[in-house]
C-alpha positions as CSV (number, residue, x, y, z in Angstrom):
1,L,26.7,2.3,0.9
2,S,28.8,3.4,3.9
3,T,32.0,2.7,1.8
4,S,30.6,5.0,-1.0
5,F,29.3,7.8,1.3
6,S,32.5,8.2,3.3
7,P,34.9,9.1,0.4
8,R,32.2,11.3,-1.3
9,H,31.8,13.2,2.0
10,F,35.6,13.8,2.3
11,G,36.2,14.4,-1.4
12,G,37.9,11.1,-2.0
13,K,37.3,8.2,-4.4
14,F,35.2,5.0,-4.1
15,L,36.9,2.1,-5.9
16,L,35.4,-1.2,-6.9
17,R,37.6,-4.3,-7.0
18,I,36.5,-7.9,-7.8
19,E,38.5,-10.2,-5.6
20,D,38.8,-13.3,-7.8
21,T,42.2,-14.8,-6.9
22,D,40.6,-18.1,-5.8
23,A,39.7,-19.5,-9.3
24,E,38.1,-22.6,-7.8
25,R,35.6,-20.6,-5.7
26,H,35.1,-17.6,-8.0
27,D,31.7,-17.3,-9.5
28,E,31.6,-14.9,-12.4
29,E,27.8,-14.8,-12.5
30,A,27.9,-13.6,-8.9
31,A,30.4,-10.9,-9.8
32,K,28.1,-9.7,-12.6
33,A,25.1,-9.7,-10.2
34,I,27.1,-7.5,-7.8
35,I,28.0,-5.0,-10.5
36,K,24.4,-5.0,-11.9
37,G,23.0,-4.6,-8.4
38,M,25.3,-1.6,-7.6
39,E,24.2,0.0,-10.9
40,W,20.5,-0.4,-10.1
41,L,21.1,0.8,-6.5
42,G,22.8,3.9,-7.9
43,V,26.1,3.3,-6.1
44,K,28.6,4.5,-8.6
45,H,32.3,3.8,-8.3
46,D,35.2,5.9,-9.6
47,G,37.5,4.7,-12.3
48,D,37.6,1.2,-13.9
49,I,36.7,-2.0,-12.1
50,V,39.9,-3.7,-10.8
51,R,40.2,-7.4,-11.2
52,Q,42.4,-8.8,-8.5
53,S,43.4,-11.8,-10.6
54,Q,45.2,-9.5,-13.0
55,N,47.7,-8.5,-10.3
56,K,48.9,-12.1,-9.7
57,V,52.5,-11.3,-10.8
58,R,52.7,-8.4,-8.3
59,H,51.3,-10.5,-5.5
60,C,53.8,-13.3,-6.1
61,A,56.6,-10.8,-6.2
62,V,55.7,-9.4,-2.8
63,A,55.6,-13.0,-1.4
64,A,59.1,-13.6,-2.9
65,D,60.4,-10.5,-1.2
66,M,58.9,-11.7,2.1
67,L,60.7,-15.1,1.6
68,K,64.0,-13.3,0.8
69,N,63.7,-11.1,3.9
70,G,62.8,-13.9,6.3
71,K,59.2,-12.7,6.8
72,A,57.8,-15.9,5.2
73,F,58.8,-19.5,4.7
74,K,57.9,-22.5,2.6
75,C,55.7,-25.2,4.1
76,Y,55.7,-28.8,2.8
77,C,53.2,-30.3,5.3
78,S,50.5,-32.3,3.6
79,K,46.8,-31.8,4.1
80,D,46.6,-35.0,6.2
81,E,49.4,-33.9,8.4
82,L,47.7,-30.5,9.1
83,E,44.4,-32.2,9.8
84,A,46.1,-34.4,12.3
85,M,47.6,-31.4,14.0
86,R,44.3,-29.6,14.2
87,A,42.6,-32.7,15.6
88,E,45.3,-32.9,18.3
89,A,44.8,-29.2,19.2
90,E,41.0,-29.7,19.4
91,K,41.5,-32.7,21.6
92,N,43.7,-30.6,24.0
93,K,41.1,-27.8,23.8
94,V,43.7,-25.2,22.6
95,P,43.6,-23.0,19.4
96,F,45.5,-24.5,16.5
97,R,48.6,-22.7,15.5
98,Y,51.0,-24.1,12.9
99,P,53.9,-25.4,14.9
100,G,56.6,-24.2,12.6
101,I,57.9,-27.6,11.5
102,C,59.1,-26.4,8.1
103,C,60.9,-23.4,9.4
104,A,62.7,-25.1,12.3
105,P,66.5,-25.1,12.3
106,G,67.9,-28.1,10.4
107,F,64.7,-28.8,8.4
108,V,65.4,-30.4,5.1
109,A,62.9,-29.8,2.3
110,P,61.5,-33.0,0.8
111,V,61.9,-33.6,-3.0
112,G,59.0,-33.6,-5.4
113,I,56.5,-31.6,-3.2
114,E,55.3,-28.2,-4.2
115,P,55.2,-26.1,-1.0
116,V,52.8,-23.4,0.1
117,V,54.3,-20.1,1.4
118,R,53.4,-19.0,5.0
119,I,54.0,-15.7,6.6
120,R,56.1,-15.7,9.8
121,T,53.8,-13.9,12.2
122,D,54.7,-12.5,15.6
123,Q,54.3,-14.9,18.5
124,E,54.5,-12.5,21.4
125,G,52.4,-9.5,22.2
126,S,49.3,-8.5,20.3
127,T,48.1,-6.9,17.1
128,G,45.5,-4.2,17.2
129,W,44.0,-1.2,15.6
130,D,41.7,1.7,16.4
131,D,38.6,0.7,14.5
132,Q,36.7,3.6,13.1
133,V,33.4,2.1,14.1
134,Q,34.0,-0.5,16.9
135,G,36.7,1.3,18.8
136,R,40.0,-0.3,19.9
137,I,40.4,-4.0,19.0
138,D,43.4,-6.2,20.0
139,F,44.1,-9.8,19.1
140,P,46.8,-11.8,21.0
141,N,49.5,-12.8,18.6
142,K,49.4,-16.4,19.9
143,D,46.0,-16.7,18.3
144,V,47.2,-15.5,14.9
145,D,48.5,-18.4,12.9
146,D,51.4,-18.5,10.4
147,F,48.8,-18.5,7.7
148,I,49.3,-19.3,4.0
149,I,49.9,-16.4,1.6
150,L,50.8,-18.4,-1.6
151,R,49.1,-21.7,-2.5
152,A,51.1,-24.7,-3.8
153,D,50.0,-23.8,-7.4
154,G,51.6,-20.4,-7.0
155,S,48.3,-18.5,-6.7
156,P,48.0,-15.8,-4.0
157,T,45.5,-16.1,-1.2
158,Y,42.9,-13.4,-0.4
159,L,44.7,-12.2,2.6
160,L,47.9,-11.4,0.7
161,A,46.2,-10.1,-2.5
162,V,43.9,-7.7,-0.7
163,V,46.8,-6.1,1.3
164,V,49.0,-5.7,-1.8
165,D,46.2,-4.3,-3.9
166,D,45.1,-1.9,-1.1
167,H,48.6,-0.6,-0.8
168,D,49.2,-0.3,-4.5
169,M,45.8,1.5,-5.0
170,D,46.6,4.0,-2.2
171,I,43.5,2.9,-0.2
172,S,43.2,5.1,2.9
173,H,40.1,3.6,4.5
174,V,38.7,0.1,4.4
175,I,35.0,0.0,5.5
176,R,33.5,-3.4,5.5
177,G,31.3,-5.9,7.4
178,S,32.1,-6.9,10.9
179,D,32.6,-10.5,9.7
180,H,36.0,-9.3,8.5
181,I,37.2,-8.3,11.9
182,S,39.1,-11.6,12.3
183,N,40.9,-11.0,9.0
184,T,42.3,-7.7,10.1
185,P,45.1,-8.8,12.5
186,R,46.3,-11.2,9.8
187,Q,46.4,-8.4,7.2
188,L,48.1,-6.1,9.6
189,Q,50.8,-8.7,10.0
190,I,51.4,-8.6,6.2
191,Y,51.6,-4.7,6.3
192,K,54.2,-5.0,9.1
193,A,56.2,-7.6,7.2
194,C,56.3,-5.4,4.1
195,S,57.0,-2.2,6.2
196,W,53.9,-0.6,4.8
197,A,51.5,1.8,6.6
198,P,48.1,0.2,6.9
199,P,44.9,2.0,6.1
200,D,42.2,2.9,8.6
201,F,39.7,0.1,9.2
202,G,36.0,0.4,10.0
203,H,33.8,-2.6,10.5
204,I,30.0,-2.1,10.1
205,P,27.7,-4.5,11.9
206,L,26.0,-7.2,9.8
207,I,22.3,-7.0,9.1
208,H,20.1,-9.5,11.0
209,G,16.7,-10.9,10.1
210,P,13.6,-10.4,12.3
211,D,14.6,-13.4,14.3
212,G,17.9,-11.8,15.3
213,Q,20.0,-14.2,13.2
214,K,22.3,-13.1,10.3
215,L,20.2,-12.1,7.3
216,S,20.0,-15.1,4.9
217,K,17.9,-16.7,2.2
218,R,15.5,-18.1,4.8
219,H,14.4,-14.5,5.6
220,G,13.4,-13.9,2.0
221,A,15.0,-11.8,-0.6
222,T,18.7,-11.0,0.1
223,G,20.1,-10.1,-3.3
224,V,19.6,-6.5,-4.6
225,E,18.2,-7.8,-7.8
226,Q,15.5,-9.6,-5.9
227,Y,14.3,-6.3,-4.4
228,E,14.1,-4.8,-7.8
229,A,11.9,-7.6,-9.0
230,L,9.7,-7.3,-5.9
231,G,9.0,-3.7,-6.9
232,Y,11.2,-1.6,-4.6
233,L,12.7,1.7,-5.8
234,P,16.5,2.1,-5.6
235,E,16.2,5.4,-3.7
236,A,14.0,3.7,-1.1
237,M,16.6,0.9,-0.7
238,R,19.5,3.4,-0.5
239,N,17.6,5.3,2.2
240,Y,16.6,2.3,4.2
241,L,19.9,0.4,4.1
242,S,21.7,3.6,5.0
243,R,19.5,4.1,8.1
244,L,20.0,0.5,9.2
245,S,23.6,0.9,10.6
246,W,24.0,4.7,10.5
247,A,22.0,7.6,11.9
248,H,21.9,11.4,11.6
249,G,19.8,12.4,14.6
250,N,16.2,11.5,14.1
251,D,16.2,11.9,10.3
252,E,14.4,8.9,8.7
253,I,13.9,10.1,5.2
254,F,16.7,11.7,3.3
255,S,18.3,11.9,-0.1
256,T,21.5,10.3,-1.2
257,E,23.0,13.8,-1.4
258,Q,22.0,14.5,2.2
259,A,23.5,11.2,3.3
260,V,26.8,12.0,1.7
261,E,26.8,15.5,3.3
262,W,26.0,14.2,6.7
263,F,27.9,10.9,6.7
264,T,30.6,10.1,9.2
265,L,31.7,6.8,10.7
266,D,30.9,8.3,14.1
267,G,27.2,7.9,13.3
268,C,27.5,4.2,12.7
269,S,26.2,1.7,15.2
270,K,28.4,-0.9,16.9
271,S,25.6,-3.4,17.2
272,A,23.7,-5.4,14.5
273,S,20.6,-3.9,13.0
274,C,17.4,-5.8,12.2
275,F,15.9,-5.8,8.7
276,D,12.3,-4.7,9.0
277,Y,10.3,-5.4,5.8
278,D,7.3,-3.3,7.0
279,K,9.5,-0.2,7.4
280,L,11.1,-0.8,4.0
281,K,7.6,-1.0,2.5
282,D,6.5,2.2,4.2
283,L,9.6,4.0,2.9
284,N,9.1,2.6,-0.5
285,A,5.5,3.9,-0.5
286,H,6.9,7.4,0.2
287,Y,9.2,7.3,-2.7
288,I,6.5,5.9,-5.0
289,K,4.3,8.9,-4.2
290,E,7.3,11.3,-4.8
291,S,8.3,9.6,-8.0
292,D,8.1,11.2,-11.5
293,N,4.9,10.0,-13.2
294,A,6.5,9.0,-16.5
295,R,9.3,7.1,-14.7
296,L,6.7,5.2,-12.6
297,R,4.8,4.2,-15.8
298,D,8.0,3.1,-17.5
299,L,9.1,1.1,-14.4
300,A,5.8,-0.6,-14.2
301,I,6.0,-1.6,-17.9
302,R,9.5,-2.9,-17.5
303,L,8.7,-5.0,-14.5
304,Y,5.3,-6.1,-16.0
305,P,5.5,-6.0,-19.8
306,E,1.9,-7.0,-20.1
307,L,1.0,-3.5,-19.0
308,A,2.5,-1.9,-22.1
309,P,-0.7,-1.7,-24.1
310,F,-2.3,0.3,-21.3
311,A,0.4,3.0,-21.0
312,T,-2.0,5.8,-21.8
313,Q,-4.5,4.7,-19.1
314,L,-1.7,4.3,-16.6
315,D,-0.6,7.9,-17.2
316,L,-4.1,9.1,-16.5
317,A,-4.5,7.0,-13.4
318,V,-1.0,7.5,-11.9
319,E,-2.1,10.0,-9.1
320,M,-4.9,7.5,-8.1
321,L,-2.6,4.6,-8.0
322,K,0.3,6.1,-6.1
323,P,-1.4,6.3,-2.7
324,R,-2.6,2.7,-3.0
325,A,0.8,1.1,-3.5
326,K,3.8,0.3,-1.3
327,T,5.6,-1.7,-4.0
328,M,5.3,-1.8,-7.7
329,G,3.6,-5.1,-7.4
330,E,0.9,-3.4,-5.4
331,Y,0.9,-0.6,-8.0
332,K,0.1,-3.2,-10.6
333,E,-2.6,-4.7,-8.4
334,A,-4.2,-1.3,-7.8
335,S,-4.4,-0.8,-11.6
336,T,-6.2,-4.2,-12.1
337,F,-9.4,-2.3,-13.2
338,I,-7.4,-0.9,-16.2
339,W,-5.8,-4.0,-17.6
340,Y,-8.0,-6.9,-16.6
341,P,-9.5,-8.4,-19.8
342,R,-13.3,-8.2,-20.3
343,P,-15.5,-9.5,-18.9
344,I,-13.7,-8.6,-15.7
345,E,-13.7,-10.8,-12.6
346,M,-15.8,-9.6,-9.7
347,E,-15.2,-10.0,-6.1
348,E,-17.9,-11.9,-4.3
349,K,-19.1,-8.9,-2.3
350,A,-19.1,-6.7,-5.4
351,A,-21.1,-9.1,-7.4
352,K,-24.0,-8.6,-5.0
353,N,-24.2,-5.0,-6.1
354,V,-25.3,-5.9,-9.7
355,Q,-28.1,-8.3,-8.9
356,S,-31.2,-6.5,-7.8
357,D,-33.8,-5.1,-10.2
358,Q,-33.0,-1.5,-8.9
359,Q,-29.3,-2.0,-9.5
360,K,-29.9,-3.4,-13.0
361,Q,-32.2,-0.5,-13.9
362,T,-29.6,2.0,-12.7
363,M,-27.0,0.3,-14.9
364,K,-29.3,0.5,-17.9
365,D,-29.9,4.2,-17.2
366,V,-26.2,4.9,-17.1
367,I,-25.7,3.1,-20.4
368,E,-28.4,5.1,-22.0
369,L,-27.0,8.3,-20.5
370,L,-23.5,7.6,-21.7
371,N,-24.6,6.6,-25.2
372,A,-26.3,9.9,-25.6
373,Y,-23.5,12.0,-24.0
374,T,-21.3,13.8,-26.4
375,G,-19.6,16.3,-24.1
376,E,-16.1,16.4,-22.7
377,W,-14.8,13.2,-21.1
378,T,-13.2,14.2,-17.8
379,A,-13.9,13.4,-14.2
380,A,-15.0,16.9,-13.7
381,A,-17.6,16.7,-16.5
382,I,-18.8,13.1,-15.6
383,E,-19.6,14.0,-12.0
384,P,-22.4,16.6,-12.6
385,L,-23.7,14.4,-15.4
386,L,-24.3,11.4,-13.0
387,V,-25.3,13.6,-10.0
388,K,-28.1,15.1,-12.2
389,M,-29.2,11.6,-13.2
390,T,-29.5,10.6,-9.5
391,E,-31.6,13.7,-8.9
392,D,-33.8,12.9,-12.0
393,K,-34.3,9.3,-11.0
394,G,-34.8,10.0,-7.3
395,I,-32.0,7.8,-6.1
396,K,-29.0,8.4,-3.8
397,L,-25.4,8.6,-5.0
398,G,-24.6,5.4,-3.2
399,Q,-27.3,3.6,-5.1
400,L,-25.6,4.7,-8.3
401,A,-22.0,4.2,-7.3
402,Q,-22.2,0.7,-5.9
403,P,-23.4,-1.1,-9.1
404,L,-21.2,1.3,-11.2
405,R,-18.1,0.5,-9.2
406,A,-18.7,-3.3,-9.2
407,S,-19.4,-3.3,-13.0
408,L,-16.3,-1.2,-13.9
409,T,-13.7,-2.4,-11.4
410,G,-15.0,-5.8,-10.1
411,S,-14.5,-4.5,-6.5
412,N,-16.3,-2.5,-3.8
413,A,-13.0,-0.5,-3.2
414,S,-11.4,1.6,-5.9
415,P,-10.3,5.1,-6.7
416,G,-13.1,7.7,-7.1
417,I,-15.7,6.4,-9.5
418,Y,-15.7,9.5,-11.7
419,E,-11.9,9.2,-12.1
420,V,-12.2,5.5,-12.9
421,M,-14.7,6.3,-15.7
422,W,-12.4,9.0,-17.0
423,V,-9.4,6.6,-17.2
424,L,-11.4,3.7,-18.7
425,G,-13.0,5.8,-21.4
426,K,-16.6,6.0,-22.5
427,A,-16.7,3.0,-24.8
428,D,-15.1,0.7,-22.2
429,C,-17.4,1.9,-19.4
430,I,-20.5,1.1,-21.6
431,A,-19.1,-2.3,-22.5
432,R,-18.4,-3.3,-18.9
433,L,-21.8,-2.3,-17.8
434,E,-23.3,-4.4,-20.6
435,D,-21.1,-7.3,-19.5
436,A,-22.5,-7.0,-16.0
437,L,-26.1,-6.8,-17.1
438,A,-25.6,-9.9,-19.3
439,G,-24.1,-11.8,-16.3
440,K,-20.8,-12.4,-18.1
441,N,-18.6,-11.7,-15.2
442,S,-16.9,-14.5,-13.3
443,V,-17.0,-14.2,-9.5
444,K,-14.0,-14.6,-7.2
445,A,-14.9,-16.3,-4.0
446,A,-13.9,-14.4,-0.8
447,A,-10.9,-15.7,1.1
448,I,-11.9,-17.8,4.1
449,K,-10.7,-16.2,7.3
450,E,-9.0,-18.5,9.7
451,E,-10.9,-18.7,12.9
452,K,-8.9,-17.9,16.0
453,A,-9.0,-20.3,18.9
454,A,-11.1,-19.0,21.8
455,P,-9.1,-17.6,24.6
456,K,-8.9,-19.5,27.9
457,E,-11.0,-17.6,30.4
458,D,-8.6,-18.1,33.3
459,K,-5.6,-16.6,31.4
460,K,-7.0,-14.0,28.9
461,Q,-9.2,-11.1,29.5
462,K,-12.5,-11.1,27.6
463,K,-12.7,-8.2,25.1
464,G,-14.2,-5.2,26.7
465,T,-14.0,-6.3,30.3
466,A,-11.0,-4.1,31.2
467,P,-9.7,-0.9,29.8
468,A,-6.3,-0.9,28.0
469,A,-3.4,0.6,29.9
470,A,-2.8,4.2,29.2
471,A,0.6,5.3,27.8
472,A,3.2,6.4,30.2
473,D,2.7,10.1,29.3
474,Q,-1.0,9.8,29.1
475,P,-3.5,10.5,31.9
476,D,-5.8,7.7,32.9
477,F,-8.9,9.6,31.7
478,T,-8.1,9.1,28.0
479,K,-6.7,6.3,25.9
480,L,-7.1,8.2,22.6
481,E,-4.2,10.0,20.9
482,I,-5.6,13.4,20.0
483,K,-3.6,15.8,17.9
484,V,-4.1,19.3,16.5
485,G,-4.6,19.2,12.7
486,I,-5.2,21.7,10.0
487,L,-7.4,21.1,6.9
488,T,-5.3,21.3,3.8
489,K,-8.0,20.1,1.3
490,T,-11.7,19.3,1.6
491,W,-14.1,17.8,-1.0
492,H,-17.5,16.1,-1.1
493,H,-17.6,12.4,-0.8
494,P,-18.5,11.2,-4.3
495,E,-21.0,8.5,-3.1
496,S,-22.5,10.1,0.1
497,E,-24.4,13.3,0.6
498,K,-23.6,13.2,4.3
499,L,-19.8,12.9,4.2
500,W,-16.9,15.3,3.9
501,C,-13.5,14.0,2.7
502,E,-10.5,15.9,4.1
503,E,-6.7,16.0,3.9
504,I,-5.5,17.0,7.4
505,D,-1.9,17.9,8.4
506,V,-1.3,16.5,11.9
507,G,2.4,17.2,11.9
508,E,3.4,13.9,10.2
509,E,5.4,13.5,7.0
510,N,2.2,13.3,4.9
511,P,-1.3,14.7,5.5
512,R,-3.9,12.1,6.6
513,Q,-7.0,11.4,4.6
514,V,-10.1,11.5,6.8
515,C,-13.8,11.1,6.2
516,S,-16.3,12.9,8.5
517,G,-20.1,12.9,8.6
518,L,-20.2,16.6,8.9
519,R,-21.6,17.6,5.5
520,A,-25.1,18.2,6.9
521,F,-23.7,20.5,9.6
522,Y,-20.9,22.5,8.0
523,S,-21.0,24.4,4.7
524,E,-18.1,24.7,2.3
525,E,-17.5,28.2,3.7
526,Q,-17.2,26.8,7.2
527,F,-15.1,23.7,6.3
528,Q,-12.4,25.3,4.2
529,P,-8.7,24.5,4.2
530,G,-6.8,26.4,6.9
531,R,-9.3,25.5,9.7
532,K,-7.8,23.8,12.7
533,V,-9.5,20.7,14.1
534,L,-8.8,18.0,16.6
535,V,-8.0,14.5,15.2
536,V,-7.9,11.1,16.8
537,T,-4.8,9.6,15.2
538,N,-4.4,6.2,16.9
539,L,-7.5,4.5,15.4
540,K,-7.3,1.7,12.8
541,P,-8.1,2.9,9.3
542,A,-11.8,2.3,8.5
543,K,-13.7,2.6,5.2
544,M,-16.6,5.0,4.9
545,A,-18.6,4.4,1.8
546,G,-15.5,3.1,0.0
547,F,-13.2,5.9,1.3
548,E,-10.5,4.8,3.7
549,S,-10.4,7.1,6.7
550,A,-7.1,7.3,8.7
551,G,-8.5,9.1,11.8
552,M,-11.5,10.8,13.2
553,V,-12.3,14.5,13.5
554,L,-13.6,15.2,17.1
555,C,-17.1,16.6,17.4
556,A,-19.8,17.0,20.1
557,A,-23.5,16.2,19.4
558,N,-26.8,16.5,21.2
559,A,-28.8,13.5,22.2
560,E,-30.9,13.6,19.1
561,H,-27.9,14.2,16.9
562,T,-29.6,17.1,15.3
563,K,-26.8,19.4,16.3
564,V,-23.1,18.6,15.8
565,E,-20.2,21.0,16.5
566,L,-16.4,20.6,16.1
567,L,-14.5,20.7,19.4
568,D,-12.5,23.8,19.9
569,V,-8.7,23.6,19.5
570,P,-6.9,24.9,22.6
571,D,-5.6,28.4,22.3
572,G,-2.0,28.5,21.1
573,A,-1.9,24.8,20.3
574,K,0.3,24.0,17.3
575,V,-0.3,21.6,14.4
576,G,0.9,18.1,15.4
577,E,0.7,18.9,19.1
578,R,-0.9,16.3,21.3
579,V,-3.8,17.4,23.5
580,W,-6.0,15.9,26.2
581,I,-9.7,16.4,26.8
582,E,-11.2,15.9,30.2
């Protein structure tokens, strides 16, 4: 990504070359995976793909010129001889450097042995460069061996081929991983031997896993194609990977166009970054929410072809599913109520909501109501229909919603029940209710939670016996993070007459969804969008009648709880500003 951003920023070109000179080690399937991965990631190269192996004649010609000019020599030492030399160097605890046996005065080349070609490197001084990321780097020449540039079979080595190709392709900047730093002094020796000006080098730190070790298969998915299969969006991957080793101030979420506009190597870190899967998921959730609806449906079907017959329902449900998914796998899971074959499987807790006589009667009443209903089938039309039924039957909304949700989705948690009914359609709603009444649903046992070992009394504090330490910028009188928020949307909780549902802007990237028990105390006129409130933002999300609340609106109440009032926002306080209450 860094290699593609930099030339785009400066109006240059980003070239792709497959370095396949080593026929024995080259894996064409791996090369195809790289090309396919770059296409998925949206990293486009300029011009045709260059195959290094097609330039073999040119590489050999450069090696021949180096031999002619005394910059290289033929080496006839066998593999066994070289291994013995290395063992002796290791025994003496000194770096191995080819001793120059085959280029010594008076050496006579043996007959019948195909030689390799070695470069004649400098023995004194040092070789260095001003790295565009790491700063000045110097290597003592005594540590740079007379390395091989042509193998005995006449094929060029990577070190020679890459220098020749970079020169012939007019490469101005080489931006690569820091694991190539040790190759750079060797390549610079070839540039010097050929009297060519070298490009600028910049070495980006490698990515580490959560354990601080170089990212590898043991940390999970490492190939780009694996992240596609796991349900990550390419724009999320581009954003996250860009941010791993490069920064533009405090910007965390940005487009590729912004990255190109802002990118300079000065913003790259010198130290390794740690791959954080949780942060990647959070970023992916953002891009799922921002994604075009039709694209999201097509992507879900491409990843999970079994969803194809439900394309229409997925289109209807997309705005319900987006907030519930951090990956496309979670998107599919959130849509289970759409595609799971009848009779649907019920969670153990949900199954308890279709067992009592009252619950069964409610389900029968809904079936009768729906069979007779001939009006418009929308969430907006379904809501008053069912609300009126609860009023006629003298039951609460919760007594209706619980068996309805369990019958239709198999769960106690789902999108709004009216929206679920709209997506499923009238016929399927009736059929699922009839399945539940007939006891046709299988029940999925709840997962057994692993019990934690009891803490040792002499080492760990018992819960509740001591207050948590306050943050450094927080007075001792409060451990709550309280921010100023502004209501951006309010609506009645579909299953409770006591609850308001709110979207509240607290200065974060997205508004928070919060549920408050204020419906009995504040009318719609009093609780409209635009009103400022105080919100506790560091509480764990909690479900209130099936609605996940990510915070709490602060209020004051009398002892009898017959009067509840919102706390006043301090004069002049801005949205997102943190406040303290004594």
